[in-house]
C-alpha positions in Angstrom: -62.7 -51.6 114.9 -60.8 -48.5 114.8 -57.1 -48.1 113.5 -56.9 -51.9 113.1 -56.8 -52.4 109.3 -53.6 -50.9 108.0 -49.8 -51.4 108.5 -48.3 -49.3 111.2 -47.2 -46.3 108.7 -50.9 -46.2 107.4 -50.1 -47.2 103.9 -50.7 -50.7 103.5 -54.2 -52.3 104.0 -54.4 -55.6 106.1 -57.0 -58.2 105.3 -57.3 -61.9 106.8 -56.2 -65.2 105.2 -58.8 -65.9 102.9 -60.8 -62.7 102.8 -61.6 -61.3 99.2 -61.2 -57.7 98.2 -64.8 -57.7 96.1 -64.8 -53.9 95.4 -62.3 -51.0 95.8 -62.8 -47.4 95.1 -60.9 -44.0 95.7 -62.4 -40.7 96.6 -65.0 -41.5 99.5 -65.8 -39.4 102.2 -66.9 -40.8 105.6 -68.4 -39.2 108.7 -69.8 -40.2 112.0 -72.4 -39.6 114.5 -73.5 -40.4 118.0 -69.9 -41.2 119.5 -68.3 -38.5 121.3 -64.7 -40.4 121.0 -62.3 -37.5 119.3 -61.3 -39.8 116.3 -64.6 -39.4 115.0 -65.0 -35.7 114.6 -64.7 -34.1 111.1 -65.2 -35.7 107.7 -62.6 -38.3 106.5 -61.5 -38.7 102.7 -60.0 -42.0 101.6 -60.2 -45.4 100.0 -63.0 -48.0 100.6 -62.7 -51.9 100.3 -65.9 -54.2 100.1 -64.5 -57.5 101.3 -66.1 -61.1 101.5 -66.3 -60.1 105.3 -66.6 -56.4 106.1 -66.2 -52.7 104.8 -62.8 -51.1 105.6 -62.3 -47.4 105.1 -58.6 -46.2 104.9 -57.8 -42.7 105.5 -55.8 -40.9 102.7 -54.1 -38.7 105.5 -51.5 -40.9 106.9 -50.6 -38.0 109.4 -54.0 -38.1 110.8 -54.7 -40.2 114.3 -57.6 -41.7 112.1 -56.2 -44.2 109.8 -58.8 -46.7 109.1 -62.4 -48.2 110.3 -63.7 -51.7 109.6 -67.2 -52.7 109.9 -67.9 -56.4 110.0 -71.1 -57.1 108.3 -72.5 -58.9 111.3 -72.1 -55.7 113.3 -73.9 -53.5 110.9 -77.3 -52.0 111.3 -80.1 -50.2 109.5 -77.9 -50.0 106.6 -79.6 -47.6 104.0 -79.1 -46.0 100.4 -80.4 -42.6 100.5 -81.3 -40.9 97.4 -82.5 -37.3 98.3 -84.2 -35.1 96.0 -81.9 -32.2 96.9 -78.4 -33.2 97.3 -76.0 -36.2 96.6 -76.9 -39.8 97.3 -75.2 -41.2 100.3 -75.2 -44.6 102.3 -75.5 -44.7 106.2 -75.9 -47.3 108.9 -74.9 -48.1 112.6 -72.1 -50.2 113.7 -71.5 -52.0 116.7 -68.3 -52.0 118.3 -66.1 -55.2 118.8 -64.7 -55.8 122.2 -61.5 -54.0 122.2 -62.1 -52.6 118.9 -60.5 -49.2 120.0 -64.1 -47.7 120.6 -67.2 -48.4 122.7 -71.0 -48.8 122.1 -72.2 -47.8 118.4 -71.5 -45.1 115.9 -73.6 -43.8 113.0 -71.6 -43.8 109.7 -72.2 -41.9 106.7 -70.3 -42.5 103.3 -70.5 -40.2 100.1 -69.1 -40.8 96.6 -68.0 -37.2 95.3 -67.0 -39.0 92.0 -70.1 -41.0 91.6 -71.0 -44.6 92.2 -72.9 -44.4 95.4 -75.9 -46.3 94.2 -73.9 -49.1 92.6 -71.8 -49.5 95.8 -74.8 -49.2 98.1 -76.7 -52.0 96.5 -73.5 -54.1 96.5 -73.4 -53.4 100.3 -77.0 -54.2 100.8 -76.6 -57.4 98.9 -73.5 -58.7 100.9 -75.0 -57.6 104.4 -77.9 -59.7 103.1 -76.0 -62.6 102.2 -73.9 -62.5 105.2 -76.8 -62.4 107.7 -77.9 -66.0 106.6 -74.2 -67.1 108.3 -74.9 -67.2 112.1 -72.3 -66.4 114.8 -71.6 -69.5 116.8 -70.9 -67.4 119.8 -70.7 -63.9 121.1 -69.0 -61.3 118.7 -65.2 -61.9 119.0 -62.7 -59.9 121.0 -60.4 -58.1 118.4 -56.8 -59.4 118.9 -53.8 -57.9 116.9 -52.0 -60.1 114.7 -48.3 -59.8 114.3 -47.5 -61.7 111.6 -48.7 -60.7 108.1 -46.9 -60.8 104.6 -47.5 -59.1 101.2 -50.8 -60.4 99.4 -50.3 -62.7 96.6 -51.4 -61.5 93.0 -54.7 -63.5 93.5 -55.9 -61.0 96.3 -55.6 -58.1 93.8 -58.1 -60.1 91.1 -62.0 -59.5 91.4 -63.9 -62.7 91.8 -65.0 -64.1 88.2 -68.5 -64.4 88.2 -71.1 -64.4 91.0 -69.3 -65.2 94.5 -71.8 -67.3 96.5 -74.7 -65.3 95.4 -72.8 -61.9 95.3 -72.2 -60.2 92.1 -69.6 -57.1 92.0 -70.3 -54.1 90.0 -66.8 -54.3 88.8 -68.0 -52.4 85.5 -68.6 -49.3 87.8 -65.4 -50.1 90.0 -63.0 -51.4 87.5 -60.0 -50.3 89.9 -58.1 -52.7 92.0 -55.9 -51.8 94.9 -52.3 -50.4 94.5 -49.6 -53.0 95.7 -50.5 -52.4 99.2 -52.4 -55.1 100.4 -51.3 -57.5 103.3 -52.6 -60.7 104.7 -52.6 -62.2 108.4 -51.8 -65.6 109.0 -55.2 -66.5 110.6 -58.5 -66.5 109.1 -61.4 -64.2 109.5 -62.9 -64.0 113.1 -66.5 -63.7 112.0 -68.5 -65.0 109.2 -68.9 -63.4 105.8 -70.6 -64.0 102.6 -69.6 -67.5 102.1 -71.4 -70.4 103.9 -69.5 -71.2 107.4 -69.9 -75.2 106.7 -67.7 -77.0 104.0 -66.8 -75.2 101.0 -64.9 -75.4 97.7 -62.0 -73.6 96.9 -62.4 -71.5 93.8 -59.5 -72.1 91.4 -57.1 -69.0 91.0 -58.7 -67.5 94.1 -57.8 -67.6 97.9 -60.2 -69.8 99.7 -62.5 -68.3 102.6 -62.0 -69.8 106.1 -64.5 -69.3 108.7 -65.1 -70.1 112.2 -66.3 -73.4 113.3 -67.3 -73.3 117.3 -64.4 -71.5 119.0 -61.8 -73.2 116.5 -61.0 -72.4 112.9 -61.2 -75.5 110.3 -60.1 -75.6 106.7 -61.9 -77.9 104.8 -59.8 -79.0 101.7 -61.3 -78.0 98.6 -61.8 -80.0 95.5 
Protein backbone atom coordinates (compact mmCIF):
# COMPACT_ATOMS: atom_id res chain seq x y z
CA UNK A 1 0.00 0.00 0.00
CA UNK A 2 1.18 3.50 -0.85
CA UNK A 3 1.42 6.32 1.71
CA UNK A 4 -0.41 4.44 4.46
CA UNK A 5 2.41 3.69 6.89
CA UNK A 6 3.47 7.07 8.27
CA UNK A 7 2.01 9.74 10.50
CA UNK A 8 0.54 12.78 8.70
CA UNK A 9 3.83 14.68 8.93
CA UNK A 10 5.70 11.76 7.36
CA UNK A 11 8.15 11.51 10.26
CA UNK A 12 6.65 8.60 12.22
CA UNK A 13 6.11 5.02 11.10
CA UNK A 14 2.80 3.29 11.88
CA UNK A 15 2.62 -0.40 12.78
CA UNK A 16 -0.24 -2.61 13.90
CA UNK A 17 -0.85 -3.79 17.43
CA UNK A 18 1.31 -6.90 17.78
CA UNK A 19 3.42 -6.28 14.69
CA UNK A 20 7.11 -6.64 15.56
CA UNK A 21 9.97 -4.70 13.98
CA UNK A 22 12.54 -7.43 13.29
CA UNK A 23 15.11 -5.43 11.32
CA UNK A 24 15.72 -1.76 10.63
CA UNK A 25 18.24 -0.03 8.41
CA UNK A 26 18.82 3.39 6.92
CA UNK A 27 20.47 4.39 3.63
CA UNK A 28 18.32 2.23 1.37
CA UNK A 29 17.37 3.11 -2.21
CA UNK A 30 14.05 1.92 -3.66
CA UNK A 31 12.85 2.14 -7.25
CA UNK A 32 9.87 0.84 -9.21
CA UNK A 33 8.93 -0.34 -12.68
CA UNK A 34 5.84 -1.58 -14.48
CA UNK A 35 3.34 0.92 -13.09
CA UNK A 36 2.62 4.29 -14.70
CA UNK A 37 1.44 6.01 -11.53
CA UNK A 38 3.52 9.19 -11.01
CA UNK A 39 4.32 8.31 -7.39
CA UNK A 40 6.55 5.46 -8.58
CA UNK A 41 8.85 7.55 -10.79
CA UNK A 42 12.46 8.04 -9.80
CA UNK A 43 14.64 6.59 -7.06
CA UNK A 44 13.63 6.95 -3.42
CA UNK A 45 16.08 7.13 -0.53
CA UNK A 46 15.02 6.28 2.99
CA UNK A 47 14.75 3.72 5.78
CA UNK A 48 13.57 0.12 5.61
CA UNK A 49 11.67 -1.87 8.24
CA UNK A 50 11.31 -5.64 8.11
CA UNK A 51 8.44 -6.49 10.43
CA UNK A 52 6.74 -9.73 11.36
CA UNK A 53 4.16 -9.09 8.61
CA UNK A 54 5.63 -6.90 5.86
CA UNK A 55 8.35 -4.61 4.56
CA UNK A 56 7.87 -0.88 5.13
CA UNK A 57 9.94 1.65 3.21
CA UNK A 58 9.80 5.21 4.56
CA UNK A 59 11.13 8.03 2.40
CA UNK A 60 13.74 10.31 3.91
CA UNK A 61 12.25 13.24 1.99
CA UNK A 62 9.17 14.22 3.97
CA UNK A 63 8.33 16.90 1.40
CA UNK A 64 7.97 14.36 -1.41
CA UNK A 65 4.45 13.10 -2.31
CA UNK A 66 5.86 9.57 -2.01
CA UNK A 67 6.13 9.01 1.75
CA UNK A 68 5.94 5.29 2.36
CA UNK A 69 5.38 1.95 0.70
CA UNK A 70 4.31 -1.19 2.56
CA UNK A 71 4.50 -4.71 1.11
CA UNK A 72 2.78 -7.47 3.11
CA UNK A 73 4.52 -10.82 2.73
CA UNK A 74 1.39 -12.49 1.35
CA UNK A 75 1.33 -10.03 -1.59
CA UNK A 76 4.96 -10.53 -2.64
CA UNK A 77 5.92 -12.56 -5.70
CA UNK A 78 9.20 -13.50 -7.39
CA UNK A 79 11.37 -12.13 -4.59
CA UNK A 80 15.01 -12.56 -5.59
CA UNK A 81 18.42 -11.62 -4.27
CA UNK A 82 20.52 -10.61 -7.27
CA UNK A 83 24.32 -10.72 -7.09
CA UNK A 84 25.60 -9.54 -10.49
CA UNK A 85 29.25 -9.99 -11.42
CA UNK A 86 29.41 -6.32 -12.37
CA UNK A 87 27.55 -3.90 -10.14
CA UNK A 88 26.05 -3.87 -6.67
CA UNK A 89 23.81 -6.52 -5.16
CA UNK A 90 20.11 -5.77 -4.98
CA UNK A 91 16.72 -7.23 -4.11
CA UNK A 92 13.81 -7.31 -6.49
CA UNK A 93 10.28 -8.63 -6.73
CA UNK A 94 6.67 -7.92 -7.54
CA UNK A 95 3.95 -6.84 -5.15
CA UNK A 96 0.20 -6.96 -5.68
CA UNK A 97 -1.85 -3.94 -4.64
CA UNK A 98 -4.21 -4.15 -1.70
CA UNK A 99 -7.77 -3.02 -2.40
CA UNK A 100 -7.88 0.72 -1.71
CA UNK A 101 -4.13 0.74 -1.04
CA UNK A 102 -3.66 3.88 -3.19
CA UNK A 103 -2.46 2.07 -6.31
CA UNK A 104 -3.85 -0.62 -8.58
CA UNK A 105 -2.59 -3.81 -10.13
CA UNK A 106 0.99 -4.70 -9.40
CA UNK A 107 4.37 -3.01 -9.41
CA UNK A 108 7.92 -4.28 -9.74
CA UNK A 109 10.25 -3.07 -7.01
CA UNK A 110 13.97 -2.98 -6.42
CA UNK A 111 15.97 -2.32 -3.25
CA UNK A 112 19.68 -1.52 -3.05
CA UNK A 113 21.92 -0.92 -0.05
CA UNK A 114 24.69 1.62 -0.79
CA UNK A 115 26.25 1.10 2.66
CA UNK A 116 26.17 -2.71 2.36
CA UNK A 117 24.07 -5.45 3.94
CA UNK A 118 22.02 -6.45 0.90
CA UNK A 119 22.83 -10.16 1.14
CA UNK A 120 22.02 -10.40 4.84
CA UNK A 121 18.82 -8.40 4.52
CA UNK A 122 17.84 -10.32 1.41
CA UNK A 123 18.32 -13.70 3.07
CA UNK A 124 16.27 -12.50 6.04
CA UNK A 125 13.50 -11.31 3.74
CA UNK A 126 13.44 -14.58 1.82
CA UNK A 127 13.22 -16.48 5.09
CA UNK A 128 10.38 -14.27 6.33
CA UNK A 129 8.43 -14.64 3.08
CA UNK A 130 8.86 -18.43 3.22
CA UNK A 131 7.69 -18.64 6.84
CA UNK A 132 4.73 -16.36 6.17
CA UNK A 133 3.71 -18.42 3.13
CA UNK A 134 2.81 -21.26 5.51
CA UNK A 135 0.07 -19.11 7.01
CA UNK A 136 -2.90 -19.04 4.68
CA UNK A 137 -5.36 -16.22 4.23
CA UNK A 138 -8.82 -17.28 5.37
CA UNK A 139 -10.41 -15.09 2.69
CA UNK A 140 -9.55 -12.60 -0.05
CA UNK A 141 -6.92 -9.93 0.71
CA UNK A 142 -8.38 -7.29 3.01
CA UNK A 143 -9.40 -3.83 1.91
CA UNK A 144 -7.01 -1.28 3.34
CA UNK A 145 -8.76 0.81 5.97
CA UNK A 146 -7.34 3.92 7.56
CA UNK A 147 -7.04 3.68 11.33
CA UNK A 148 -7.58 6.94 13.17
CA UNK A 149 -6.45 5.79 16.61
CA UNK A 150 -2.75 5.27 17.30
CA UNK A 151 -0.30 6.02 20.10
CA UNK A 152 3.44 6.15 20.69
CA UNK A 153 4.93 2.66 20.82
CA UNK A 154 6.07 1.28 24.19
CA UNK A 155 9.78 0.46 24.63
CA UNK A 156 9.24 -3.21 23.75
CA UNK A 157 8.55 -2.24 20.13
CA UNK A 158 12.11 -0.99 19.82
CA UNK A 159 13.68 -4.24 21.01
CA UNK A 160 14.73 -6.93 18.57
CA UNK A 161 13.39 -10.43 19.34
CA UNK A 162 15.76 -12.36 21.57
CA UNK A 163 16.61 -15.57 19.76
CA UNK A 164 14.62 -17.16 16.92
CA UNK A 165 11.11 -15.79 16.35
CA UNK A 166 8.91 -18.67 15.13
CA UNK A 167 11.84 -19.97 13.08
CA UNK A 168 13.06 -16.54 11.95
CA UNK A 169 16.52 -15.39 12.99
CA UNK A 170 17.24 -11.70 12.49
CA UNK A 171 20.83 -10.78 11.47
CA UNK A 172 21.03 -8.05 14.10
CA UNK A 173 24.83 -8.34 14.09
CA UNK A 174 24.70 -6.74 10.63
CA UNK A 175 21.79 -4.41 11.40
CA UNK A 176 22.22 -3.47 15.08
CA UNK A 177 20.40 -0.15 14.80
CA UNK A 178 16.87 0.22 16.07
CA UNK A 179 14.38 2.87 14.94
CA UNK A 180 14.53 6.34 16.40
CA UNK A 181 11.71 7.23 18.77
CA UNK A 182 9.23 7.61 15.94
CA UNK A 183 7.19 4.37 16.02
CA UNK A 184 3.44 4.58 16.59
CA UNK A 185 1.01 1.70 17.08
CA UNK A 186 -2.56 1.31 15.89
CA UNK A 187 -5.13 -0.13 18.27
CA UNK A 188 -6.06 -2.79 15.70
CA UNK A 189 -4.07 -5.96 14.90
CA UNK A 190 -2.60 -6.75 11.46
CA UNK A 191 -5.26 -7.50 8.82
CA UNK A 192 -3.16 -10.25 7.24
CA UNK A 193 -0.98 -13.14 8.46
CA UNK A 194 2.72 -12.90 9.15
CA UNK A 195 5.53 -15.15 10.31
CA UNK A 196 3.88 -16.49 13.45
CA UNK A 197 1.17 -19.16 13.17
CA UNK A 198 -2.36 -17.87 12.76
CA UNK A 199 -3.93 -20.20 15.40
CA UNK A 200 -3.31 -19.97 19.14
CA UNK A 201 0.01 -18.61 20.25
CA UNK A 202 2.01 -17.89 23.35
CA UNK A 203 2.99 -14.40 24.35
CA UNK A 204 6.75 -13.84 24.44
CA UNK A 205 7.73 -12.17 27.72
CA UNK A 206 8.85 -8.61 27.21
CA UNK A 207 7.52 -8.42 23.66
CA UNK A 208 4.15 -7.38 22.22
CA UNK A 209 1.99 -10.36 21.35
CA UNK A 210 1.11 -10.98 17.70
CA UNK A 211 -2.54 -10.74 16.71
CA UNK A 212 -3.87 -12.49 13.64
CA UNK A 213 -7.16 -12.83 11.81
CA UNK A 214 -9.48 -15.67 12.68
CA UNK A 215 -12.03 -15.82 9.90
CA UNK A 216 -13.51 -12.37 9.42
CA UNK A 217 -12.88 -11.44 13.05
CA UNK A 218 -9.74 -10.95 15.14
CA UNK A 219 -9.10 -13.10 18.14
CA UNK A 220 -6.34 -12.62 20.70
CA UNK A 221 -5.76 -15.82 22.59
CA UNK A 222 -4.36 -15.16 26.07
CA UNK A 223 -0.77 -16.26 26.37
CA UNK A 224 0.71 -18.47 29.02
